[in-house]
C-alpha positions as CSV (number, residue, x, y, z in Angstrom):
1,M,89.1,96.4,92.6
2,N,85.9,98.4,92.2
3,F,82.5,97.1,90.5
4,N,78.7,98.3,91.8
5,S,76.3,94.9,92.8
6,T,73.7,97.0,91.3
7,D,74.4,96.0,87.9
8,H,73.2,92.7,88.8
9,F,70.3,90.9,89.2
10,I,71.3,87.8,90.1
11,P,74.0,87.6,93.1
12,G,77.0,86.9,90.5
13,R,80.9,85.7,91.1
14,Y,83.8,87.2,90.3
15,K,87.4,85.7,89.9
16,L,90.0,87.8,91.9
17,E,93.4,87.5,90.9
18,V,97.0,88.9,91.9
19,D,100.1,88.4,89.6
20,L,103.2,89.6,91.4
21,K,106.5,90.9,90.2
22,D,109.8,91.1,91.3
23,A,111.5,94.6,91.7
24,A,112.4,94.6,88.0
25,G,108.9,93.9,87.1
26,N,109.7,90.2,86.2
27,N,106.6,88.3,87.1
28,L,107.5,85.7,90.0
29,T,107.6,82.1,89.3
30,T,107.3,80.9,92.8
31,S,105.2,81.7,95.8
32,G,106.0,85.4,97.3
33,G,104.3,85.2,100.2
34,T,100.6,85.5,101.7
35,V,98.1,87.0,99.4
36,T,94.6,88.5,101.3
37,F,91.7,90.2,99.8
38,T,89.2,92.2,101.8
39,S,86.4,93.8,100.9
40,S,84.9,97.2,102.1
41,G,81.6,99.4,101.0
42,T,77.7,99.2,101.0
43,G,77.4,96.0,99.2
44,Y,77.3,92.6,100.8
45,G,79.4,89.6,99.5
46,S,81.7,86.8,100.1
47,I,85.5,86.5,99.6
48,G,86.7,82.4,99.1
49,T,89.7,80.7,100.1
50,V,93.3,82.4,98.4
51,T,94.8,79.9,96.8
52,D,98.5,80.1,95.9
53,N,99.5,78.7,92.8
54,N,103.0,78.7,93.6
55,N,104.0,80.7,90.5
56,G,103.5,84.5,91.2
57,T,99.9,84.0,91.0
58,Y,96.6,83.8,93.6
59,T,93.0,84.1,92.6
60,A,89.7,83.8,94.8
61,T,86.4,84.3,94.2
62,Y,84.3,87.2,95.2
63,T,80.6,85.8,95.6
64,A,78.0,89.1,95.4
65,G,75.3,89.5,98.1
66,T,72.1,90.3,97.3
67,T,72.0,94.3,98.9
68,A,72.6,96.6,96.4
69,G,75.3,98.8,96.9
70,S,79.4,99.7,95.7
71,V,82.2,97.4,97.0
72,T,85.7,98.1,96.5
73,I,88.2,95.1,97.4
74,Q,91.6,95.1,98.0
75,A,94.3,92.5,98.1
76,Q,97.6,92.3,100.6
77,L,100.5,90.8,100.6
78,G,101.9,89.6,104.1
79,G,99.0,92.4,105.4
80,V,100.7,95.3,103.0
81,N,98.2,97.1,100.5
82,I,99.1,95.4,96.8
83,S,99.0,98.7,94.5
84,N,98.2,98.4,90.9
85,T,101.4,99.0,89.6
């Protein structure tokens, strides 16, 4: 997930969501483990607590800061980066 905080004149809030799938590509129906989000880049902001919805989905909120710049947000499952495939 990438976005540029210069697109927002007032700090914004963004929903982060991960939908886990099994090896066959089916959505999980139970918790799949611990998901975390990290951010990097020149823009500043904060990531709230990750909620495990116990159905294979996880959500958190990213609140953009007031410093303009690019931010990259990466999701991890058990400390391993999650790809978008």
